[in-house]
C-alpha angles and dihedrals in degrees: 000000000000112000119265112267115258099184116107101206144018133185119275120257119240108270126238111257100201116100115221117226122260113265138166115268132180142162125255092280092058088231122139106019111200139172119254147154116240128195119205121192142141088231106075093177088061100038094052095051094095101017123113095200140020124223131189126184094333098246095138100110101220135022102311094110098035126104118258090221132016094250095050105112115232122204111218107206104193097103090056096074108131127138104233105183140354133185108205092194095059105018093238110153134185121195142159116272095247095064109119125224088237092058092042093052093050090054100039106038097064086052093053099258136111136180108270091230127025130180124224094276132050091208094089130100129235089246090054091049090055095043092052094032087223125215131198146186091304100054091119087061110025104022121210128338090255090067087069099041111105102181143001134200112213138180103218127205097271091056099257120132109229133192111213136178140140087293102038119050091342095179092055089046095053093043090054093054100087092355094126093235094297099119098056145318108287108228104166135014126203117192145149121264121210121236113235128198093222137352092247132089126229103211140187129190133186134186115228122197098210141027092246091056092044093052093047093049091047091054092047092047092054089066092058108026129059092208123047134159138157134216109212131200105221098174104071122091119244133310088034093041109120099018113145151128129295115212122193133178149170134184110280118242117240092256091055098043130081114264093239124064118251114271116230111271119251113233134209121214136220098233099202144005111284120224115281091243093055097098097055116178092250090054091050091050091049091050091052093049093049091047090054098047099041091068093064128213099280125088111254122216134175151091117319133192108250092231091053091050101043102027109027095155093052089077086080114053117214091010087156087078088073088080094059129232094307086068132204140257132218114222108203121179135165117220125196094235094164090067094048115016091194093065099088093049093047089049092055092043088055090053090049094050091052093048094238111184099220109183094183131013123185124187125196137182111242126206133194122341114265127241094250111108092233100024108151110221126078129167110301136054128308127214121202112194125188108213128179113238110250102169117239092006091061092049090050092050092049090050090055093046092047091054090053092048092049092050090049094050095247134124142213130247113250093204089067101031127110104151113036111120121234094242092052094049090052090053094052099040115066092174095061097095092055091048091049092052092053092045092052090049091059098033110027093163096051094241095152112065145137138198087263094051089054092049100041107022100035098244117166112272 
C-alpha cells in the first residue's frame, strides 16, 4: 500500500463552470423535498471546487444531504468510486469517497475481508459513512466506523485539499467524523478492514414476550456475540408492549460455512409511490403481530446469508415508496438505560400514549462513545422508529420525544433526523460548542452548509 499522505495542503483544482439544472432532491424519507443543483463527476477535486455540500447515495433520511438554498451547488460523489490502495498484510485500504459499501463488499469478502462497521444498508458511500459516523449491530464491540478510519482527504472551505488524521490536524479529523459533511468535502477515506474466516454468518434468533426479557437477553448476548439487534413491537398495550425478537450473529468458521461463497441477493422493487393511506394503523399493528408470531417459540440457529443478516431491507429496492409521497421519518435516539433501567419502558409507553404508528422499531446495544465530536452513540440502548410524516402531528410527536430524550440524558441521530428543533438539539448535545468552534476555524464565512445545518445549527439560509 502507498504510504499515508503527510502533506497538509495541495492547490485547488480548476472548478467546473457549467451550472446543472434545478431538480427535486430529497433524502431517503422523501421529506422534505427541495430544489437543488447537483454536479456528478469522477473528479471529486474538480466537482467540489464550487460546491457547498457533498452528497452520496442519498440514504440520510432527512435533510442532512440537501441544499440550504436552490442555487447551492451539491457535489454528488458516486462516480468517484475507485479503490486507490490496499495492503493485504494489514487490511489497510484507501478509496475515493463515492465507493459504496455494496461495491466494497463484493470486492473484499471473496478476499477474506469486511468493513469493521456497517450500517443497515449497503447502499451508502464511504464518505457518507464518515459524515454520519455510522454504527451497526456490533457497536458494543467495535464502536463507530470512525474508530477504524486512519486518514481523510478533505477539500475545506477555502479550497485547499487537506490530509487529516489523529496525527495531522486532529481537531479537523475528529470534527469530520460524524460532522454531517460540514467541515469539508470528503474526497478520500483510509480505514482498516477486518479479516473474516468465511463470508457467511452463523446466526441465532429468539422471541421474547416482554421488553424486560428482551433487554436482559440483549445485554447477555452482547457478552457472547459480536453482532446483536432487536426488532421491537411498539404497538401492543402493556404488558405486551415492547415484546420482540433478538437476533445475534458471528462470522461462520470454514467448517460451518458452505463451500461456495454467497451469491448476491436478487431484489424486488416498489415501482411507484403507494397512496398515503396505504399504511393504515391497523395494517401496521397487524404486520407487527405477524412478525412476532411467525418466528415461533423455539430458538433458531443456522447459517445466514450476510446480506440477509446485515441488510434485510435491501431485498426490496425503493421500499421507502411504501409510505407514499408525504414520506416518512426515522426517529433514532440513544438512551442511557444502564443509568436508569426504566428509561426504555417509559419511552415506549410514551409512544403508546401518543398513538404513534411505528411501522418498524429496531433496538441496539450501544457501547462507548466514539472519538468523533458529534458521533451519535453513547453507552445505552438506541431505538430507531419509522414514522409516517403527518405534518404538524409528526412535529408535535418529535417535540414530545425530544423532551423525553433530553430529560433522560440521551440524544438523536442527525443522519436520520428531519424534525428536531435547534433549541432541543443544543439541550441534548453538550459537545456542540466545541464542534462549532472547530467548524468556524476552518470555515469562518459559513460556505459549507445544508438544509439541516440551517435548521439545527442556525446557519444562514
